[in-house]
Wavefront OBJ file of the C-alpha trace (Angstrom):
o trace
v 54.204 -76.650 -61.444
v 56.982 -77.914 -59.482
v 59.519 -75.667 -61.127
v 56.834 -72.550 -60.761
v 56.583 -73.444 -56.908
v 60.435 -73.607 -56.643
v 60.958 -70.016 -58.201
v 58.681 -68.431 -56.160
v 59.891 -69.701 -53.014
v 63.596 -68.738 -53.872
v 62.863 -65.147 -53.362
v 61.900 -65.243 -49.551
v 65.168 -67.624 -49.128
v 66.968 -65.034 -50.198
v 65.497 -62.760 -47.172
v 67.244 -62.989 -44.132
v 65.797 -63.770 -40.265
v 65.499 -60.077 -39.766
v 63.784 -59.075 -42.643
v 61.723 -62.066 -42.078
v 60.643 -61.188 -38.588
v 60.021 -57.415 -39.356
v 57.853 -58.735 -42.329
v 55.886 -61.025 -39.829
v 55.397 -57.538 -37.248
v 54.249 -55.558 -40.038
v 51.599 -58.350 -40.733
v 50.629 -58.311 -37.140
v 50.145 -54.641 -36.691
v 47.701 -54.500 -39.830
v 45.861 -57.165 -38.516
v 45.516 -55.470 -34.984
v 44.881 -52.299 -36.494
v 42.196 -53.830 -38.740
v 40.707 -55.558 -36.066
v 40.827 -52.564 -34.107
v 38.968 -50.510 -36.984
v 36.731 -53.276 -37.620
v 35.907 -52.574 -33.719
v 35.518 -49.176 -33.401
v 33.094 -49.400 -36.219
v 31.165 -51.696 -34.468
v 31.010 -49.669 -31.336
v 30.815 -46.607 -33.156
v 26.679 -46.433 -31.147
v 27.730 -48.410 -28.247
v 29.411 -47.571 -25.045
v 33.022 -48.316 -25.172
v 34.402 -51.111 -23.312
v 35.894 -50.787 -19.773
v 33.282 -48.065 -18.881
v 31.151 -48.376 -15.792
v 28.413 -46.217 -14.245
v 28.998 -46.600 -10.145
v 30.811 -49.833 -10.661
v 28.014 -51.463 -12.992
v 29.457 -52.849 -16.598
v 27.968 -50.294 -19.772
v 30.718 -51.153 -21.885
v 29.840 -52.567 -25.364
v 26.482 -51.627 -24.913
v 23.877 -49.852 -27.072
v 22.852 -46.397 -25.790
v 19.661 -47.707 -25.165
v 20.424 -50.774 -23.484
v 22.909 -48.795 -21.406
v 20.401 -46.739 -20.211
v 17.890 -49.718 -19.316
v 20.458 -51.215 -17.430
v 21.603 -48.246 -15.373
v 17.732 -47.636 -14.649
v 17.138 -50.953 -13.333
v 20.553 -51.773 -11.172
v 21.442 -48.432 -10.043
v 17.556 -48.087 -8.942
v 17.415 -51.433 -7.491
v 20.922 -50.215 -5.380
v 18.862 -47.152 -4.361
v 15.402 -49.104 -3.651
v 17.644 -50.985 -0.672
v 16.869 -49.040 2.500
v 19.670 -47.505 4.536
v 19.935 -46.753 8.802
v 20.970 -43.463 9.716
v 22.255 -42.965 13.187
v 22.447 -39.483 14.511
v 24.252 -39.270 18.023
v 22.785 -43.148 18.756
v 19.371 -42.152 17.684
v 19.005 -44.041 14.349
v 16.012 -44.139 11.477
v 16.059 -45.453 8.237
v 16.480 -43.998 5.027
v 15.112 -45.202 1.543
v 17.646 -43.488 -1.048
v 15.243 -44.220 -3.737
v 12.494 -41.333 -2.204
v 15.373 -39.099 -1.905
v 16.952 -39.858 -5.175
v 15.990 -40.425 -8.843
v 18.506 -41.658 -11.484
v 18.538 -39.129 -14.448
v 19.343 -42.610 -16.584
v 19.294 -40.337 -20.393
v 22.139 -37.899 -18.676
v 23.978 -40.899 -16.996
v 23.852 -42.616 -20.095
v 25.436 -39.623 -22.224
v 28.166 -39.344 -19.765
v 28.914 -42.992 -20.074
v 29.009 -42.672 -23.813
v 31.244 -39.800 -23.870
v 33.400 -41.305 -21.670
v 36.953 -42.502 -22.914
v 36.285 -40.648 -26.296
v 37.797 -37.404 -25.123
v 40.688 -38.060 -27.133
v 42.169 -40.790 -29.523
v 44.506 -42.331 -27.231
v 41.699 -42.720 -24.992
v 39.545 -44.299 -27.531
v 42.153 -46.389 -28.746
v 43.236 -47.424 -25.264
v 39.595 -48.640 -24.632
v 39.209 -50.586 -27.799
v 42.553 -52.511 -27.400
v 42.896 -52.360 -23.506
v 39.485 -51.620 -21.655
v 40.282 -53.373 -18.413
v 43.436 -51.097 -17.991
v 41.473 -48.188 -19.494
v 38.539 -48.801 -17.511
v 36.834 -45.632 -16.249
v 33.873 -45.434 -13.887
v 31.118 -42.184 -13.986
v 29.074 -41.254 -11.484
v 25.386 -41.576 -12.149
v 23.110 -38.448 -12.652
v 20.847 -38.183 -9.361
v 18.379 -35.615 -8.976
v 17.213 -34.815 -5.103
v 12.990 -34.836 -3.984
v 12.713 -31.627 -2.280
v 9.795 -32.895 -0.621
v 11.646 -35.959 0.638
v 14.817 -33.728 1.402
v 12.949 -31.314 3.609
v 10.739 -34.450 5.202
v 14.702 -35.582 6.080
v 15.679 -32.229 7.296
v 12.523 -32.885 10.268
v 13.443 -36.121 10.970
v 17.363 -35.166 11.640
v 16.199 -31.959 13.980
v 14.042 -34.171 15.953
v 17.279 -35.841 16.526
v 19.565 -32.804 17.700
v 19.628 -30.223 19.929
v 18.442 -26.637 19.451
v 20.825 -24.911 20.750
v 19.424 -22.081 23.700
v 20.755 -18.760 24.400
v 20.629 -17.873 27.955
v 17.886 -15.887 28.812
v 17.301 -12.945 31.362
v 13.881 -11.163 33.197
v 13.580 -9.457 36.131
v 11.916 -10.308 39.306
v 10.580 -7.482 40.853
v 14.103 -5.790 41.578
v 16.147 -8.769 40.874
v 17.611 -10.092 37.383
v 17.524 -13.628 36.841
v 19.643 -15.754 34.673
v 18.545 -18.784 32.752
v 21.753 -20.863 31.571
v 22.345 -21.222 28.313
v 22.581 -24.716 26.471
v 24.853 -26.076 23.542
v 22.922 -27.475 20.742
v 24.041 -30.049 17.352
v 23.076 -30.365 14.211
v 23.692 -32.239 11.230
v 24.638 -30.745 7.747
v 22.500 -31.425 5.170
v 24.780 -31.460 2.179
v 27.577 -33.808 3.989
v 24.414 -36.275 5.176
v 22.832 -35.928 1.447
v 26.216 -37.014 0.154
v 26.768 -40.096 2.658
v 23.174 -41.384 1.799
v 23.890 -41.349 -1.826
v 27.294 -42.991 -1.838
v 25.834 -45.683 0.967
v 22.674 -46.295 -1.575
v 25.288 -46.404 -4.268
v 27.573 -48.851 -2.605
v 25.118 -51.077 -1.219
v 26.070 -49.871 2.225
v 23.220 -51.194 5.214
v 24.116 -48.047 7.568
v 25.791 -44.878 8.438
v 26.641 -42.630 10.816
v 25.806 -38.898 10.475
v 28.240 -35.995 11.669
v 26.975 -34.198 14.200
v 28.659 -30.870 14.934
v 28.194 -29.108 18.241
v 26.430 -25.565 18.072
v 26.822 -22.836 20.740
v 24.233 -21.182 21.572
v 24.135 -17.554 20.262
v 24.402 -15.786 23.917
v 26.154 -17.372 26.231
v 25.271 -17.208 29.954
v 28.743 -15.257 31.199
v 27.236 -12.703 28.640
v 23.996 -12.678 30.059
v 25.642 -12.477 33.296
v 27.216 -9.276 32.370
v 23.860 -7.745 31.404
v 22.483 -8.886 34.780
v 25.125 -7.537 36.715
v 24.450 -3.719 34.347
v 20.295 -4.313 35.662
v 21.412 -4.634 38.587
v 23.314 -1.569 39.073
v 20.129 -0.063 37.359
v 17.698 -0.688 39.906
v 20.486 -0.022 42.568
v 18.705 3.519 43.632
v 16.256 6.137 41.898
v 17.272 8.386 39.243
v 16.307 11.889 39.326
v 14.587 14.100 36.433
v 15.915 17.114 35.186
v 14.070 19.547 32.625
v 16.047 22.719 32.029
v 16.508 24.388 35.397
v 14.250 22.122 36.951
v 13.452 18.830 38.721
v 10.626 17.666 37.919
v 10.453 14.281 39.446
v 12.536 10.917 40.080
v 12.105 6.862 38.341
v 11.975 4.859 41.091
v 14.239 1.574 40.985
v 10.647 -0.492 40.961
v 9.887 1.436 37.959
v 13.064 1.217 36.282
v 13.180 -2.897 36.636
v 9.221 -2.539 35.411
v 11.015 -0.671 32.050
v 13.712 -2.617 31.704
v 14.289 -4.944 28.416
v 16.818 -6.817 27.460
v 17.419 -6.860 23.779
v 19.916 -9.338 21.798
v 22.652 -7.506 20.036
v 26.399 -8.778 19.415
v 26.339 -12.134 20.658
v 24.908 -10.426 24.179
v 22.541 -8.245 25.749
v 21.459 -4.650 25.085
v 19.769 -3.034 28.100
v 16.935 -0.604 26.965
v 14.032 0.873 28.426
v 10.352 0.523 26.864
v 10.013 3.654 25.243
v 6.093 3.328 25.614
v 5.932 2.980 29.158
v 8.893 6.010 29.743
v 7.071 8.017 27.834
v 3.956 7.359 30.005
v 5.898 7.748 33.069
v 8.079 11.010 31.847
v 4.905 12.474 30.130
v 2.766 14.206 32.991
v 6.196 15.733 34.411
v 6.641 17.945 31.525
v 3.192 18.150 30.435
v 3.446 21.918 31.244
v 6.229 22.919 29.094
v 4.922 20.893 25.302
v 3.243 22.839 22.936
v 0.582 21.436 20.960
v 0.738 21.439 16.914
v -1.440 23.266 14.633
v -2.628 21.519 11.601
v -2.411 23.200 8.317
v -5.719 24.594 6.917
v -7.379 26.490 4.303
v -8.838 30.322 4.432
v -11.330 30.834 1.801
v -10.825 34.670 -0.027
v -13.455 34.909 -2.321
v -13.002 32.126 -4.727
v -9.599 31.511 -3.728
v -8.232 29.189 -1.816
v -4.909 29.697 0.466
v -2.893 27.643 2.603
v -2.725 28.800 6.133
v 0.633 26.305 7.180
v 0.731 24.384 10.127
v 3.066 24.717 12.951
v 4.972 22.646 15.020
v 4.518 21.471 18.558
v 7.164 20.214 21.335
v 6.955 16.919 23.177
v 8.992 14.477 25.467
v 12.075 13.336 23.471
v 11.431 9.764 24.173
v 14.812 8.815 22.582
v 16.826 10.996 24.263
v 15.142 10.646 27.657
v 15.942 6.550 27.080
v 19.518 7.196 26.630
v 19.779 10.001 29.604
v 17.703 7.626 32.427
v 19.542 4.444 31.432
v 22.922 6.437 31.290
v 22.324 7.848 34.923
v 21.172 4.431 36.131
v 24.035 2.341 34.762
v 26.784 4.438 34.298
v 29.445 5.959 37.289
v 28.269 9.271 38.961
v 25.288 11.282 39.911
v 22.120 9.504 39.202
v 20.371 12.709 37.054
v 18.728 12.476 34.239
v 18.565 15.409 31.878
v 15.649 15.251 29.698
v 14.342 17.122 26.237
v 11.921 18.130 23.994
v 11.813 17.280 20.504
v 9.664 18.635 17.645
v 6.234 17.331 17.352
v 4.766 17.335 13.457
v 0.843 18.456 13.134
v -1.411 15.226 11.460
v -2.087 17.671 8.653
v 0.951 19.370 7.142
v 2.157 22.363 5.288
v 3.147 19.860 2.463
v 0.101 17.791 3.011
v -2.142 20.569 2.648
v -0.605 21.762 -0.596
v -0.166 18.740 -2.408
v -3.986 18.318 -2.439
v -4.708 21.041 -5.236
v -7.135 22.746 -3.606
v -6.928 26.625 -5.115
v -10.338 27.651 -5.926
v -14.285 27.392 -6.420
v -15.130 24.607 -8.819
v -18.891 24.326 -7.645
v -21.514 26.432 -5.548
v -25.432 25.960 -5.257
v -27.665 27.341 -2.860
v -31.022 26.002 -2.099
v -34.102 28.223 -0.736
v -35.397 26.832 3.700
v -39.153 27.468 2.347
v -41.412 27.934 5.116
v -38.739 26.400 8.242
v -39.247 26.088 11.633
v -36.737 27.204 14.247
v -35.847 23.707 15.111
v -35.457 23.323 11.386
v -33.076 25.701 10.685
v -31.688 24.365 13.289
v -31.007 21.417 12.423
v -29.585 22.573 8.798
v -26.888 24.808 10.233
v -25.628 22.078 12.543
v -25.305 19.153 9.446
v -23.734 22.231 7.579
v -21.376 22.582 10.147
v -20.552 18.569 10.480
v -19.849 18.846 6.856
v -18.070 22.199 6.683
v -14.502 21.561 6.152
v -14.665 17.729 4.814
v -12.125 17.023 1.968
v -12.793 14.240 -0.323
v -9.684 12.936 -2.016
v -9.224 11.538 -5.602
v -10.985 8.212 -6.096
v -12.777 8.612 -2.992
v -16.290 8.628 -2.052
v -18.403 10.858 0.002
v -20.854 9.367 2.243
v -23.562 11.706 3.656
v -24.617 9.437 6.630
v -20.967 8.443 7.272
v -19.898 12.337 7.501
v -23.033 13.753 9.170
v -23.351 10.686 11.563
v -26.663 9.882 13.304
v -29.081 12.399 14.035
v -29.945 12.391 17.745
v -30.357 14.443 20.652
v -27.334 14.043 22.412
v -25.312 15.365 19.006
v -27.380 18.505 19.423
v -30.804 17.927 16.869
v -33.952 18.781 17.614
v -37.111 17.673 16.822
v -38.080 18.749 13.185
v -40.514 16.979 10.705
v -40.239 14.104 8.403
v -42.440 12.331 5.654
v -43.768 9.212 6.313
v -45.991 8.058 3.606
v -48.241 10.707 2.764
v -48.015 12.610 5.956
v -45.454 14.692 7.987
v -44.650 13.461 11.433
v -42.257 14.784 14.246
v -38.861 13.248 14.025
v -35.480 14.787 15.423
v -33.008 15.733 12.840
v -35.901 17.405 10.187
v -34.278 19.143 7.679
v -31.676 16.692 6.686
v -33.175 16.502 3.081
v -32.296 20.196 3.066
v -28.536 19.652 3.458
v -28.547 16.370 1.190
v -30.618 18.056 -1.930
v -27.932 21.046 -1.800
v -24.860 18.715 -1.846
v -26.436 16.530 -4.493
v -26.854 19.849 -6.822
v -23.387 20.491 -5.809
v -22.280 17.145 -7.150
v -24.566 17.320 -10.329
v -23.218 20.898 -11.140
v -19.356 19.296 -10.964
v -19.743 16.395 -12.999
v -18.874 13.998 -10.132
v -20.221 10.200 -10.601
v -23.410 10.062 -7.931
v -22.924 6.781 -6.547
v -26.366 6.492 -4.460
v -29.633 9.071 -4.559
v -33.166 8.718 -3.694
v -35.770 11.439 -4.455
v -38.322 12.709 -1.730
v -42.069 10.949 -1.934
v -43.642 14.377 -2.428
v -42.512 16.767 -4.839
v -41.423 19.542 -2.889
v -41.228 22.938 -4.945
v -38.653 24.897 -3.684
v -35.800 22.327 -4.708
v -35.043 21.984 -8.263
v -37.663 19.371 -9.854
v -36.188 16.165 -10.529
v -33.254 17.196 -8.657
v -34.094 16.765 -4.814
v -32.198 14.050 -2.467
v -33.785 12.495 0.720
v -31.628 10.623 3.295
v -32.268 8.721 6.586
v -30.068 7.241 9.433
v -29.918 3.643 8.810
v -31.444 3.847 5.233
v -30.959 5.948 2.467
v -27.866 7.460 2.212
v -26.422 10.276 -0.971
v -23.163 9.333 -2.141
v -20.687 10.640 -4.958
v -17.264 9.950 -5.875
v -14.583 12.240 -6.452
v -13.100 11.160 -10.172
v -10.920 14.659 -10.468
v -7.181 14.671 -10.230
v -7.367 16.936 -6.978
v -8.935 17.114 -4.013
v -12.071 18.507 -2.987
v -12.678 21.103 -0.150
v -16.670 21.448 0.888
v -17.212 24.833 2.657
v -20.360 26.019 4.296
v -22.257 29.397 4.305
v -25.797 29.663 5.464
v -28.881 31.955 6.731
v -32.284 31.075 8.101
v -33.471 31.218 4.472
v -30.593 29.724 2.391
v -27.821 27.097 2.295
v -24.878 27.385 0.307
v -22.493 24.388 -0.264
v -19.441 25.638 -2.187
v -16.675 22.898 -3.311
v -12.918 24.061 -3.779
v -10.321 22.207 -5.740
v -8.702 22.666 -9.214
v -10.562 23.121 -12.402
v -10.444 20.536 -14.804
v -11.831 22.136 -18.017
v -15.589 20.588 -17.075
v -19.040 21.859 -18.738
v -22.084 20.144 -17.566
v -25.118 20.500 -19.832
v -28.537 19.126 -18.207
v -31.861 18.797 -19.365
v -35.069 17.772 -17.760
v -37.501 15.917 -19.134
v -41.740 15.978 -19.076
v -43.691 15.027 -16.139
v -44.989 11.530 -16.885
v -47.125 8.708 -15.263
v -49.263 10.813 -13.474
v -51.302 9.304 -10.633
v -54.284 10.525 -9.220
v -54.315 11.284 -4.944
v -56.025 8.807 -3.028
v -56.207 7.419 0.128
v -53.809 6.133 2.554
v -54.209 3.921 5.441
v -52.115 4.222 8.575
v -52.122 2.640 11.830
v -51.447 4.652 14.851
v -50.294 2.246 17.784
v -50.216 5.398 20.245
v -53.796 6.547 19.023
v -56.946 6.332 21.514
v -58.627 2.403 21.235
v -61.314 1.918 18.466
v -60.401 5.439 16.967
v -60.253 6.591 13.565
v -59.345 9.709 12.194
v -58.321 11.595 9.250
v -55.572 14.303 8.363
v -56.390 16.031 4.836
v -53.650 15.905 2.200
v -52.352 18.497 -0.370
v -53.914 16.496 -2.932
v -50.851 16.985 -5.746
v -50.974 14.554 -8.606
v -47.883 11.823 -8.478
v -45.718 11.594 -11.201
v -42.323 10.760 -12.893
v -39.259 12.842 -14.143
v -36.313 12.234 -15.758
v -33.323 14.931 -15.610
v -30.574 13.837 -17.863
v -26.922 14.905 -17.921
v -23.864 15.390 -20.011
v -20.634 15.695 -18.794
v -17.717 16.908 -20.737
v -14.011 17.686 -19.930
v -12.226 20.027 -22.381
v -14.888 19.468 -25.056
v -14.974 15.376 -24.819
v -18.090 13.959 -23.831
v -16.584 11.685 -20.005
v -20.183 11.020 -18.673
v -23.778 10.598 -19.655
v -25.913 9.686 -17.030
v -29.873 10.580 -15.996
v -31.831 10.745 -12.523
v -35.509 9.206 -12.444
v -37.757 10.824 -9.953
v -40.958 9.192 -8.603
v -43.350 11.224 -6.894
v -46.484 9.933 -5.092
v -49.811 11.643 -5.020
v -50.897 13.070 -1.800
v -54.184 12.334 -0.841
v -56.106 12.257 2.642
v -54.845 9.780 5.411
v -57.067 7.872 7.565
v -55.350 6.677 10.758
v -56.499 3.439 12.306
v -56.234 3.558 16.125
v -55.681 0.125 18.326
v -59.093 -2.327 17.868
v -60.097 -1.167 14.780
v -60.054 -2.819 11.317
v -58.705 -0.706 8.319
v -59.058 -1.847 4.855
v -55.182 -2.201 4.658
v -51.945 -0.584 6.499
v -49.816 1.657 4.264
v -47.196 2.465 6.863
v -47.387 2.379 10.516
v -46.787 5.865 12.691
v -43.965 5.445 15.285
v -45.092 5.116 18.839
v -45.122 8.179 21.057
l 1 2 3 4 5 6 7 8 9 10 11 12 13 14 15 16 17 18 19 20 21 22 23 24 25 26 27 28 29 30 31 32 33 34 35 36 37 38 39 40 41 42 43 44 45 46 47 48 49 50 51 52 53 54 55 56 57 58 59 60 61 62 63 64 65 66 67 68 69 70 71 72 73 74 75 76 77 78 79 80 81 82 83 84 85 86 87 88 89 90 91 92 93 94 95 96 97 98 99 100 101 102 103 104 105 106 107 108 109 110 111 112 113 114 115 116 117 118 119 120 121 122 123 124 125 126 127 128 129 130 131 132 133 134 135 136 137 138 139 140 141 142 143 144 145 146 147 148 149 150 151 152 153 154 155 156 157 158 159 160 161 162 163 164 165 166 167 168 169 170 171 172 173 174 175 176 177 178 179 180 181 182 183 184 185 186 187 188 189 190 191 192 193 194 195 196 197 198 199 200 201 202 203 204 205 206 207 208 209 210 211 212 213 214 215 216 217 218 219 220 221 222 223 224 225 226 227 228 229 230 231 232 233 234 235 236 237 238 239 240 241 242 243 244 245 246 247 248 249 250 251 252 253 254 255 256 257 258 259 260 261 262 263 264 265 266 267 268 269 270 271 272 273 274 275 276 277 278 279 280 281 282 283 284 285 286 287 288 289 290 291 292 293 294 295 296 297 298 299 300 301 302 303 304 305 306 307 308 309 310 311 312 313 314 315 316 317 318 319 320 321 322 323 324 325 326 327 328 329 330 331 332 333 334 335 336 337 338 339 340 341 342 343 344 345 346 347 348 349 350 351 352 353 354 355 356 357 358 359 360 361 362 363 364 365 366 367 368 369 370 371 372 373 374 375 376 377 378 379 380 381 382 383 384 385 386 387 388 389 390 391 392 393 394 395 396 397 398 399 400 401 402 403 404 405 406 407 408 409 410 411 412 413 414 415 416 417 418 419 420 421 422 423 424 425 426 427 428 429 430 431 432 433 434 435 436 437 438 439 440 441 442 443 444 445 446 447 448 449 450 451 452 453 454 455 456 457 458 459 460 461 462 463 464 465 466 467 468 469 470 471 472 473 474 475 476 477 478 479 480 481 482 483 484 485 486 487 488 489 490 491 492 493 494 495 496 497 498 499 500 501 502 503 504 505 506 507 508 509 510 511 512 513 514 515 516 517 518 519 520 521 522 523 524 525 526 527 528 529 530 531 532 533 534 535 536 537 538 539 540 541 542 543 544 545 546 547 548 549 550 551 552 553 554 555 556 557 558 559 560 561 562 563 564 565 566 567 568 569 570 571 572 573 574 575 576 577 578 579 580 581 582 583 584 585 586 587 588 589 590 591 592 593 594 595
């Protein structure tokens, strides 16, 4: 056994000292490499040694443990209050209200730290303290808390104030401007963040000076120009005519100081100047003429509008102010500019009113002169009405109240089973004619009421009644173009014609049978103006009451686009027994108006 050992030792003895050292080094390197490899394998799912987050050591921790430590320690640091001083005025901020640590994102940065290259990884594994890296945490800012912080330091800073200028009589007065202070929000947030992470108890917010938008010197220059402007009157000249002057007090009253380019620009109030100068040139102006429509047969032609002339207010502003503030003679030459009509030729043509699309005529029947007058007057109110696409026509809105002040006379109206005197009698003739126009054109009817009685000179089931403050007639223009309503009348007929653009419409209507007949019965009315204890009887027509339905189908280019119906309930007209005060009628069906 001893011999065997001797044989094994004999080759080693043959190596020299240098060779032995090399062997030892190789063994050491191999051992170190093995150690590093084992350490790298062990830490492959952990943060590398030497990595810190805002000074918090997370090296060697697993990713979940690193997240937990980041959230706990950084959260505790941010929870410590920080006193913020702004120009000697302090308030306390809790950084945790402003910032929220994103532990997941921060841990990801920490995990990736020192892994960018092979050498970085080896350094972190072999010498973590020498190759250590400090990662900044990922913090999100709370917008609500940020806004609250902004309000806090706004309270503790001064807003810069521009110099102001105003006129007191004819004297300009300058209120000096004032410097302000401000704190940069981004810088202050960074300081609070740093203080929270480092545990600093207080910080000083950097405050900068803010100059006013308009300095006192700039306002004083404008005041000097205003003093010149009100130093004497300004004469007005239109063409070769002297048309008046603007007194200094008026100039002072019209002067305005508008901020511009770090100073004030003098201007004259346009509306006030127009009121002052307008009467001086009224006799030289011309009124504009609106475009209109002229009907020739069944065609419509647009009559072109014409521009008028009016005071050139913009030019007058410059002329009067220039004469008032610039050296030389204080004379302002004013002129005219075009004044467009409210309803231009372009407006008229755009409506698409080209030819007749519907017309309807009703017979007046037996009518008094007052009734005929009222029908004509209402037709005149309606004549020229334009209904734009999508708009709804309202009879009461267009015609307005039927009063003597507006030219209406006493006619008759239906009240219960009686015809009684009423201002504006004949209104239903007009409404019935219009309803039939809309009916024949296939327009949607939004509101329509039949008369109480059936009136034979109207199409059965196609009459319409209206009353101011009560029933109305409404229909909508559902065509692609506007509708123009034109009227014509005689003492025996009334015609409305609608003009627009044909749209391939066809209306098919049928009238159903009369149904639900009702026999005439006596009606009871109370007349507060009748003699006390009186009773009188007014004979009725004894016409039967009945119901009827008119059906309508509207086609457009052969396609059915609307199907509707119109139901009418006509009352039976019996005798009416009228009771005066102090009587005891069996019932009261309606009350007569007081005389």
